[in-house]
N, C-alpha and C positions, 0 to 999 in steps of 0.2 A: 221024329221031328230031330233038328237041330238043338244042343240043348243052351238056355239063355241064362245069363248073369244078371243078376237085378242089382244096380248099382246107384242108390239113392232113387231117382223116378226114371232111370233110363234102364232098359234093357237092352243088352250087348249079346249076339249070337258068338257062341264058343268059337265057331268056325272065321268069324269075321276077327275075332282075338288073334286067331293063329295065323290069318293072313296079315294083319296089320304087323304083327310079331316077325312073320317072314319079311315084309317090306322093309321092315326097319333094320334088320342084320344085311338085307340085300343094300341096303343104302349106304351103311355104316362100311359093307366091303368096298363099296364104289369111291367113298371118299378116299379110304385108305388107299387104294388103288391108284388114284390119282395123284396123291402128294408123292406114293414112290416112284410114278413115271416122270414126275415132275421135270427131272435134270437129262429127259431124254425126248429126242425128234430122229425122224429117218428123212434123210433127202433122198429123193430120185430124181437123179441126172438134173438135177436145179430146177427141175419144171413144177414141182410142188414139194411140200413136207408134210409128213403126218408126225403127230404127237399121241403115242398113246394112253395119256392122260385124258385126250378130249374123247377116247371112247368110254373112261371110266365115267366121264361128267356125263354122256347121253345113259349109261347105265344107273347114275346117281339120279338124274331127273328121270327117268321112268321108275323108279320107286320111289322117285317121292311123288310123282304125278303131278297133278295139280295143286297140290298142297303144300307148295313152298309159300313161306309166310315173311313179311317184314314189317321191321321195327324201325321207327322215326330215328332211332339213336343210332340204328346202324346203316340205314338205306336212307341218306338226308337227300334233301333239294337237288344236291349237289351233283347227284348220280344220276338224277331226272335230267339235272342242266347238261352234264354229258352227253347223254342219250339224245337229247335235243339239239344240240351242235351238230353230231355225227350227220342227222337226219338233216339239218339246214345246212350244212357243208356240201352233202351229195345233190341236195337240190341247187345250190350256186355252179357244181361242176355240171350240171344238166344244162344248166340256165346259160352259162359259160361255153362251153363246148357241142352242146347239142345232145349229151350222151355220158353216160358214166360207166369208167372201164371195169373190165371183170375183175381186173387186180382191185379197186377200190370196193368195190361190191361185196365180194366174198371175203378178202384177207381183211378190209376194215371195218365195213360195217357190220358181217355178219360175226367178224371176227372180234369185236367188240361186244356184240350182244351176247355170244357165248361166254364172254370173259365176265359180263354181269350175271349171268348165270351162276357161274361157277363161283361167284363170290357170295351170292345170294345161298349157294347151295353149302359152302364150306362155315358160314354163320351160321347157319341152323344145325350143321353137325356139332358144333361146339355147345355142349349144356351143362360142362362143368370145369372146373381147374384143371382136373384129371385127363379131361379127353382134351383140352389144349395142350397140354405138356405131352400127352402122347403122341397127338399130331405133329409137333415141332420135335421130337425126339426120332419119329418116322422119316421125316422131312430130313433132318442132320443124318442120322444113318444113310439114307439113300446116298445122299450127296457126297459122304465119304467114301461108301463103296465105288461109286463110279469114278470118284477123283482118285481113288488109289489104282484104279484098272488105268487110268488116261497117264497118271504119272510112271507106271509101271511100263507101257507103251512109248512113253516119252523118254524113257531112259535108256530103256534097251535096247531099242531100236525097233523092236516086235511091230508088224505092221495091223494097226488095230482099225478098222473103217471110222470114218469122220472122227477119231479122237485129237489129231494133229493136223492142223492146216497151215501151209506154209511154215513150219517150225514153230509155231504158235499154238499152243495148247487148250483146245476148244470142246472136249469134252464130246456129248452127245448131242449140243445144241447147235452143232454147225459153226456158228459164229464165236469167235475166241472172246468178243466183247460181252456177249450175251453171257457166256460162260463164265467169263472173270465177275461178272455182276451177281451170277450165282453164287459165286464161290464166297464173296464179299458178303452177300446177305447171310449166307451159312456162318460164316467168320464172326459175323456180330451175333447174332444167336448165340452161338457158342461161347465166346468171350465173357458175355454179362451173363450167364448161367453157370460161369464154371467157378463161381466165389460163393457168394452168400445166396440163399434162398433154395430154388429147388434146382437142383443140377441135372440137366438132360444127359448127359456123360459124364463118367467117371475115371476114375484111375488113370490108367495107361492107355486107354481108348480116349480119353479127354488129351492127354498128350500127344497120342498120335494123332489125334484133328488137328491141333493146334501149328504142328508141324508141317502135315501133309496139305492141309488149307493153305498155310503160307506160302509152301513152294507152288501149289495152284495157282495161286492169284500171280507169282511172280513169273511163272511160266507161259501166262497168257499174252503177256505183253500188251496187256491192254491198258492203255494212258486214262480210259474212260472209268474202269473200274477200279484203277488208283486213284481217280478222285474220289470215287463213292469211300473208297478206303481210307483217303486221307479224311474225309469228312467225319468217318466212324473214331478216328485216333484223336483228334480235336476235341470232340465231345467225351472221349474218356479222360482227354487231359483236364479238363473242366469238372468231370464227376467223379473220376475214379482215376488219379494217375497211377496209384501203385498197378493197376492193371495193366499198365505199358510194360513192365518189364517182362512178365510173359509174352508178351506178343513180341517184344524185343528179341526174346529168347528164341522164340520160334519162327522168326523170319531167320537169324542167324543160322539156326541150325538147317534149315532148308537152304540157305545159299551155301555153305559149307558142305553140304551133301552134293550139290550140285556142281561144284569146282572138281569133286573129289572122283565125279562121273564125267566130269567134260574137260577136266582140265582147265589149267589157267588161260590157255587159249582161247576160251569161249568167252572170254572178258568180252573182246571184240564183237563177238555175235551180241551179245547182250545190248552193247552200245549201239548198234546199228539198228537193232529191232527193236529198242527204246525208242529212237528217235525217229527213223521212217520219215525224213524231209520229204520225199514227193509224196508222202501219204498228206501230210501239214496242209501242203500245196492243193491237193486236190480237195479236201475240206473249205479251205480259203475260197476255193472259186465256186462250191457249193454255196457256202455262205452270201458270198457276192451276188450270184444270180436271185438267191430267196429273197434278198434284202431290195432287189428291184423290182421284183413282183410284190412284195408286201407295199412297196411305194405306190404301185399301179391299184390296190383294191385293198388298202389297210383296214376297212370297217369286218367284211364278211368273207376276205382273202379271196384266193383264186379257184377253192373249190378242191375237194374230197379227190386226191389220186391225180391231179392235175401236173404236179409236177413231175412226179414218176412217169406219166403218159409223156409230158414234152421234152424231159432228158434222159429218160430211163435208167433213173438212179433217186435214190430216196435221201432226205435229209436227214443227217447223221446229228439231230439233235432234235429233242423231242420239245421244249419251247420254241425253237426257231419253226420245226413244222406246223405246230397249233399258229403260230402269228403268220405264215406264210398261206397255209390250205383253211383255217379257219378264220382266220382274221384277230382283229385286237380282242371282239367278243368271245371267241371260242379260247383265247390266249386267258381271259380273266375267268373263266370258267374253269380251266385246266388250273388255272392256278389255286383257286377258290376249292378243288377239289382236293388238292396234294396237300392246303393247309389245313382241309377239315379234319383229317388223319393226324396230324398232330396234335388238334385240338381235343380231339378225342381220346388219343392217350394219354395225353397230360393230364384230361379229366378222370380218366382210370387209374393213371399213377398215383394222384391223389387221394382218392376213396378206396384203394387197395391197402388189405393187409401187407403190411411190410415184406411178409415173406415172397408174397407176387410180384413185389414190384421191380425186382431185376427182370423178368420176363419183358412186362410192359417196357424199360427202357431199352430192352434189346429189340422189339420190335418197332420203336421210334426209330432207333439206330439204325437198323435196316431201311427204314422209309427212306430216311436222310440218305444214305449210301446210294440208294436207287434213286433219288434226284438227283444226284453227283453223277451215277452214271446215265442218266437220260442227255446229260449236256454234253455226251460223244455217239451216242445210236436213240434210234427211236424205241425208246424201251417202256412206253405203255402197255404193248402188246406181250411182253415177259409173263409167263403164267406163274411164276415165284412170285413177282411183286405184288402179283392180287393176293396169292395165298398170304403172305404178310399182311397186306392193308385188311384181307377179312379176318386173320387171327387179332390185329389190332382191334377192329371193332367190335369181334365179340367180346373181348373184355371187358366193353363199357358196360354189357350186359351181366356180367358177373359180378360185377363191384358194384352195379344199381339194384339195391333190392326192393325201392320203391315199385317198380316198373311203370313208371310214367312214361307217357310219350310213347306208348306201342301202339303200333298201327296192324292191325291182323287183317289180312284179305279174306278171311274165312273165319266162321266162327263155331267149328265142329268141335264134339268134345274130346274127341283121339286124335292127336298130332299121327298122323300117319306117318309122315316121314321118317321121324324119330323115336316112335314108337311110346311117347311120352303124353302125359294128360297135363290140361293146365292145373295151377295149384288152386287148390279149394282152402275155405276157412278151416279153421282147426275142428271145429265141431262138425261141420260136414263131413270132412276127410274123415274124423273118427267112425260117422255114423255109416260111411260108406265103405270102410272097412269092415264094419260089424257085420254088415250085411252079407260082404261077400265072404267071409267067414261060414256065416249062417249057408249058405248056396253050396258050399263047396260040400257040405253033408246032404244036402238036398235040393235037387235042380229043377227047376222049373221047365216044364216040356211044352 
């Protein structure tokens, strides 16, 4: 018969413990794989794209089974509200057009549901400050490695698939704007953790990260990501002005390297790529059409995917997209959802030990940077933004030792997805430990 361990009044099969340990390791492997693959997508002729990180998401959900848990402090009513407005906008599209497009159903509805599951998986994976720092360090190293390859391809002229699009650095995210947002997010995390507190990168690696991330942000020629970067710099100006010196040196070094490799004649290219007046006019036309439709249906919008179906183009502005397709109601929910992460981050910042405050501030800065980016692209579906939001929300549980407001969707004793057990009172925990030690000498069959 299989051996049993007796803990308190609960008997646990040894095979069950082994299976739980295995699923826990598989879950952790899936989470790390997801983070490593965040900077990558593969485009298949423009028909569809595949993100390797989604494969690790499915693996993580398999390892967790149905044992993902929600906590009111990390999964608020705003999250449910976001899910509700996507459902509502889908019904508006069906009511208005008589159908919902495949693009809206798969890319938007299903895509948003996967992002919510990603968020839940990531916050559940964070069970300590060490785990949080490890996940963010892995993210930074992954971004730095891919950005190094992208810069090498850009300066050397070696053709690497997906890396450079029309003279703009795009990494493996295909879109230079999305890639610029990724770099700005990583830049905010790196800069805020390179001073006091726990350093994610040290020594020469930190120096290389500053220069290469600055160079990558420049070479994307993404005005949207530059808006996000400006928000980061303004926040630093108010909170830690001395850190701006390091940032300035990084951008100067990147700019000098660019001129050394490309020559001063490249300055004209920089000017034309940065301005792109034809694209500005195109964006203004998109906004004008969106405003016309907003006037027709201001409260509930024109329905999910309708703008893309009518004009075969997307609205390159997230708040305007919400106002157009979700209406004023959707925009209010989206705004509340964004603000909620600032509130949670500020609460965590005040409750945290001073050594952990720089990383919380870094996550708040990355959130602000992504909001800036969202003014130029539909940024809500960028997976790395959800990773940052999950890390931000995870901090509230690490700083809140009272565990108030916890909403569990199950009450089993073993946390299958993480291999952890709920906290016990000290006396019960001591009795359980003594019982387990006794069972190591004598097993009950």
